[in-house]
VOFI-102646 format. One record per residue (C-alpha): x, y, z negated. Coordinates in steps of 0.5 Angstrom, whole numbers, plus 2048, in hexadecimal, padded with zeros to 3 digits. Example, Ala and Ser with C-alpha at 12.3 -4.5 7.8 and 13.67 -1.06 7.14 Angstrom:
2
8197F77F0
81B7FE7F2
This chain:
549
86B80285D
866802858
86A808854
86580D856
85F809854
86380884D
86480F84D
85D81284E
85A80D849
85F80F844
85D817845
856815845
85781183E
85B81783B
85581C83D
85081783B
854817834
85581F834
84D81F835
84C81B82F
85181D82B
85382482D
850827827
854822822
85A827821
85582C81E
85282781A
84C82C819
84482A817
83F82D81A
83882F818
83482F81E
82D83081B
82B831814
824833810
82083280A
81982F80C
81382C809
811825808
80F82180E
80E81A810
814819813
81781C80D
81281C807
816821802
818828802
81F827805
82582A809
82682780F
82D829813
82F82681A
83782681A
83C82581F
84382181D
849823820
84981B823
845815822
84681281B
84380E816
841812810
83F81380A
83B81A808
83981E803
835824802
83582A7FC
83182F7FB
8348367F8
83A8317F6
83682C7F3
8368257F6
82F8217F8
82E81B7F5
82D8187FC
82E81A803
82B816809
82E81580F
82B814816
82E81281C
82D816822
825816825
82281381F
81F81981C
81B81C823
81481C821
81381E81A
80B81C81A
80D815819
811811814
81880F817
818808819
81D807814
81A80A80E
81380680E
812806808
81880A806
81E806804
826807803
82780680B
82A80D80B
82E80D805
832806808
83980680A
83A803811
83F803816
83B80781B
84080D81F
83C81381E
83D819822
83781E821
83281B81B
82D81E817
82E81F810
82882080B
828821804
8228227FF
8228297FD
81D82C7F8
81D8337FB
8198397F9
81683D7FF
81A843801
8208417FD
827841800
82C83B7FF
833839801
833832804
83A82F804
83A828809
840824807
84281E80C
84781880A
84A816811
84C80F811
85080A815
84B804812
84580380E
849803807
84C80A804
85480B805
859810802
85A81180A
85381480B
85281B80C
84D81F809
84A82580D
84582A80A
84183080D
83C83580A
83683980C
83283E808
82A83D80A
824840808
81E83B806
81783D809
813841805
80C841809
80983B805
80983A7FD
80C8347FA
8088307F4
8098327ED
8118327EB
80F8307E4
80F8297E7
8168277E7
8168217EC
81281E7F1
8118187F5
80F8177FD
80A813800
808813808
801810809
80080E811
7F980D814
7F9808818
7F280681B
7F080C81E
7EB80E819
7EC815815
7EC81380D
7E9818809
7EA817801
7EC810802
7EF80C7FC
7F680A7FC
7FA8067F7
8028067F6
8078037F1
80C8087EF
8128077EB
81680C7E6
81C80C7E2
81980C7DA
81C8137D9
8188167DE
8118127DC
8108157D6
8098177D7
8078147DE
8008147DD
80081B7DB
80481F7DF
80381B7E7
8008207EC
7FF81E7F3
7FF8237F9
7FE822800
802826805
7FF82980B
803826811
80182D815
802832810
80682F80A
801832805
80182D7FF
7FA82B7FC
7F98277F5
7F58217F6
7F181D7F0
7F68177EE
7F68117E9
7FC80F7E5
7FB8087E2
7FE8017E0
8048047DE
80A7FE7DC
8117FF7D9
8177FA7DA
81B7FD7D5
8217F87D5
8287FB7D7
82D7F77DA
8337F67D5
8387F67DB
83B7EF7D8
83F7F27D3
8457EE7D0
8477ED7C9
84C7F37CA
8467F77CC
8487F87D3
8427F87D8
8437F27DE
8407F77E3
8417FD7E5
8397FF7E6
8337FC7E3
82F7F87E7
8287FB7E5
8258017E1
81F8017DC
8198027E1
8128047E0
80D8037E5
8068067E6
8008057EB
7FE80C7EE
7F780D7F1
7F58137F5
7F18157FB
7F4816801
7F181A808
7F581880E
7F381A815
7F381481A
7F981181D
7FD816819
802816813
80281A80D
80681C807
80481B7FF
80981E7FA
80881B7F3
80B8207EE
80D81E7E7
8118207E1
80D8267DE
80E8267D6
80882B7D6
8038287DA
7FC8267D8
7F88207DA
7F58227E0
7ED8217E0
7EB81F7E7
7E381F7E8
7E181A7ED
7DA8177EF
7DD8107EC
7D980E7E6
7D98087E2
7D48067DC
7D38007D8
7D77FA7D5
7DB7F57D8
7DA7F17DC
7D37F47DD
7D57FB7E0
7D18007E4
7D58047E9
7D38097EE
7D580F7F2
7D28137F7
7D180D7FC
7CF8077F8
7CC8057F1
7CF7FE7EF
7CE7F97EA
7D27F47E7
7CF7EE7E4
7CF7EE7DC
7D27E77DB
7D77E67E1
7D97ED7E3
7D77EB7EA
7D47F07EF
7CC7EF7EE
7C97F57F1
7CA7FA7F6
7C68017F7
7C78067FD
7C680D7FB
7C380E802
7BE808801
7BC8087F9
7B68037FB
7BA7FE7FE
7BF7FB7F9
7C37F57FB
7C37EF7F7
7C37E77F7
7C07E47F0
7BE7DD7F3
7C37D87F0
7C77D77EA
7C87DF7E7
7C67E27EE
7CC7E67EF
7CE7E97F6
7D57E77F5
7D67E07F3
7DC7DC7F4
7E27D97F4
7DE7D37F3
7E07CC7F2
7DC7C57F3
7E07BF7F0
7DA7BA7EF
7D87B77EA
7DA7BE7E7
7D47C37E8
7D57C87EE
7D87CE7EB
7D97D67ED
7DD7DC7EA
7D67DF7EA
7D47D97E5
7D97DC7E0
7D57DE7D9
7DA7E37D6
7E07E27D9
7E67E17D4
7EA7E77D8
7E77ED7DA
7EA7F47DB
7E87FB7DD
7ED8007E0
7E98077E0
7EB80D7E4
7E88137E9
7EB8107EF
7EB8087ED
7E78047E9
7E97FD7E8
7E57F77E5
7E87F17E4
7E67EA7E2
7EA7E37E2
7E97DC7DE
7E97D57E0
7E47D27E4
7DE7D17E0
7DE7C97DE
7E47C87E3
7EB7C97DF
7EF7C87E5
7ED7CE7E8
7EF7D67E6
7EB7DB7EA
7EB7E37EA
7E67E87ED
7E87F07ED
7E47F67F0
7E77FC7F1
7E28027F1
7E48097F4
7E18107F5
7DD8137FB
7DE80C7FF
7D8807801
7DD801800
7E07FD7FA
7E67F87FB
7E57F27F8
7EB7ED7F6
7EA7E57F4
7EF7E07F3
7EF7D87F1
7F57D57EE
7F57CD7EE
7F97CB7E7
7F87C47E8
7F67BF7EE
7EE7BF7EF
7EA7BB7F4
7E47BF7F8
7DE7BF7FC
7DE7C77FC
7E47CC7FB
7E27D37FD
7E37DB7FD
7E07E17FF
7D97E07FE
7D47E57FF
7CC7E47FE
7C67E87FF
7BE7E67FE
7BD7E4806
7B77E9807
7BB7EF805
7C07EF80B
7BE7EC812
7C37ED817
7CB7EA817
7D07ED81B
7D87EA81C
7DD7EB821
7DE7E4824
7E57E2826
7E37DC82A
7DE7E082E
7E27E682E
7DC7EB82C
7D77ED827
7D27E8825
7CB7EA822
7C67E581F
7C07E581C
7C17E2815
7B97E3812
7B77DE817
7BD7D9817
7BB7D2815
7BD7D180E
7C47CE80C
7C67D0813
7CD7D2813
7D07D7818
7D87D5818
7DE7DB819
7E57DB819
7E87DB813
7EB7E2814
7E57E5817
7E77ED815
7E07EF813
7D97EC812
7D27F0812
7CB7EF810
7C67F4810
7BF7F6810
7BC7F9817
7B67FC813
7B97FF80D
7C0800811
7C47FE80B
7CA7FA80C
7CF7F7808
7D67F580B
7DC7F0809
7E27F380C
7E87EE80B
7EE7F1809
7F37EB807
7F27E4805
7F77DF803
7F77D7802
7FE7D5800
8017D07FB
8077D07F6
8087C87F4
8047C67FA
8027C9801
7FB7CB801
7F77C5804
7F07C8807
7EB7C480B
7EA7C9811
7E97CF80E
7E47D4811
7DF7DA80F
7D87D8810
7D17DB80F
7CB7D780C
7C37D980C
7BF7D6806
7BB7DA801
7C17DE801
7C67E0807
7CD7E0805
7D47DF808
7DA7DC805
7E17D9806
7E17D1807
7E87CF805
7E67C8804
7DF7C7805
7DD7C0807
7D77C1804
7D47C580A
7D77BF80F
7D47B9811
7D87B580C
7D67B9806
7D87B4800
7E07B4803
7E47B77FD
7EA7BC7FF
7F07BD7FA
7F27C47F8
7F97C37F6
7FC7C67F0
8007CD7F1
7FB7CE7F7
7F97D67F7
7F37D97FA
7F27E17FB
7ED7E57FE
7ED7ED7FF
7E67F0802
7E37F7803
7DC7F7802
7D87FD805
7D17FE804
7CE803809
7C880680D
7C8805814
7C780C818
7C180C81B
């Protein structure tokens, strides 16, 4: 009685089996679509992209060869992963080994991508080899399928100088909806020693136009090169036989690379870092960034500002906008009078001490360059050996801001009435208005700080995104944009008393981060411990500009 249903089911199964595996007898690999293409955010290098059809669903390993030479690496993408080339794929943010992994996916029509340094207009033979597998591990029973196709590279747009034999790819994405023009960018790059003989001389950065694919060199700077030269001894035994088949690490050289990037709002752009040209000459990029003087009291300028660092402490001391030369910003009211005051600690009976009180800190370092100039000072807090601190400034060409980073490390337990960071101080009369986004009220707040009573404290959330002081007459403004901050500990958790940001008026106007600040509470004699291993860090962008009329 149930036999017709059984026969029908069997027939359906056989038909489905033929649908899925009907091409298996032929065992052919089909290349449905293949092309050589330019770098795009989805595939940020000169490449060959092919869509293949397998005779049946299978776990696979793939290799691509160009004119008979196998590529070092071939990326394997599941169906549908490479749909929008304007953005990096979700699995490659940042680029990773994901596409090289051997997994148990049953592929049917995957995309294959190979890094191919093609030349415009030249014809290449591309061969794709696929190992069809029953499971993720190779087996003698695996079947190897191959297919080849001759294709011609695009000829419309030239590529970068072929004297540079290698390059790395970087994808930059603008995420805030603001078109960026010549913004400074820093990345860390790693090289094998045999390809890092002259990085400071032969590195070039080019941007790839996302619409035309034209390449244009942009100014760059290579600095802070370090090499780890030790090789893996492979656990060689007494007979000289290695204990491992492959080394766990290779000697590696790393460098920092800074360059200027222009990226349209809410878009991605590819930048190629070329290297390995034995005949390359050291580039001479001329920007508006200028540095004069001796450490720690440098003078730094670009087309937007003129900044002076204090001659004794190396802290920000005066700012003059090129658009407002007769309205410099400064402090010069207390101690050394610098604009940037802290990290600081008050641990009575010892005197209150700020990093701005340093008289020629023991350690200072300067990194010159056309894209980034860096001034760094670090030492023990004056009179308090239990605490180390540092202050770093990064200056750039063509932009009206600098990046300031400060850190404080507690080496031994110390009792404090004040523990603070990120303090900026100006003479009261220079800037009379305060603006900040208040998280409690959910709106922008504006305050007249010129007429506020002395020693009035305006409290803000610790993560307030920015604070702005400006003069409504001269229209000169100074903004602090909070990029990062961290309070943590190694041996001990951080022990902070109600941390917050605040602004105070007196003969000066300043903002600061209170980490533990009983000094401004109703119990101002209470001592709060800062424990061994506690670490505090800040990173701010300080922007000086003139408000449009």
